C-alpha positions, 0 to 999 in steps of 0.5 A: 508496458513492462517498463511502465509497471517496473517504474511504478513498482520502484517508485511505489516501493521507495515511497512505501518504505519512506512512508513506513519509516516516517510513520514509525518515527512519528508514532515513536515521537508521539510516545503516549500511552493513553487515549488522550493523544490518539486523535493527534497521533492518528491525524499525523498519520493521515497527514503523512499518508496524504503526503505520500500519495501526493508525492507518489503522484508527482514522482510517478508523473516524473518517471513517465507513469501517467496519469500519476494521480490516478495510478497513485490513488489506485495504488493506495487503494490496492495497498489498503486491501493488501494491508487488511488482508495481511492482518490475518498473517502472523507478525514478526518482530524484525523491523527489517522484515517489516520494512521489506514486506511493506516495500514489497507490498507497495511495489506490488500495489504500484505495479497492479495500479499501473496495469489497471490504469494502462490505456490499452488494457481491456475492461475485462482484464481490469475487472479480473485484476480488481476481482483478484485483489478483492478476493484477498479479503475473504481468503484472508478471513478464511485463513484467519478462521482456519488458523484460530481453529474455529 
């Protein structure tokens, strides 16, 4: 099982950093400052995200993490929760730190997704992992409230 988790983490980290870089380039390429270009820019981001999930499904299958589509979709959902929870954290201006953080989050999401889709993992352990991931959201909200002094 460790090999499967490691392969999923590496694939998801690589594709996560690729997604992060292409989104930054696309957003910089759009280069608009008004609301008129928001729809095409967000549409492009959605297309890039869909391509990253589809690409990760294929890449996961190639490295023996099956079913690749289910692992990729689970990783995408986990990464979305990580992203929402990360909104409560302070930001930094370093693009290298941003890329490293996104790669680390993607690797973690990939490993968790591989664990949660492993056939021999019991339903209770899957639910415990899901509960732990979902617990990040109220914890992030509490951290944000505490940080702002409310």
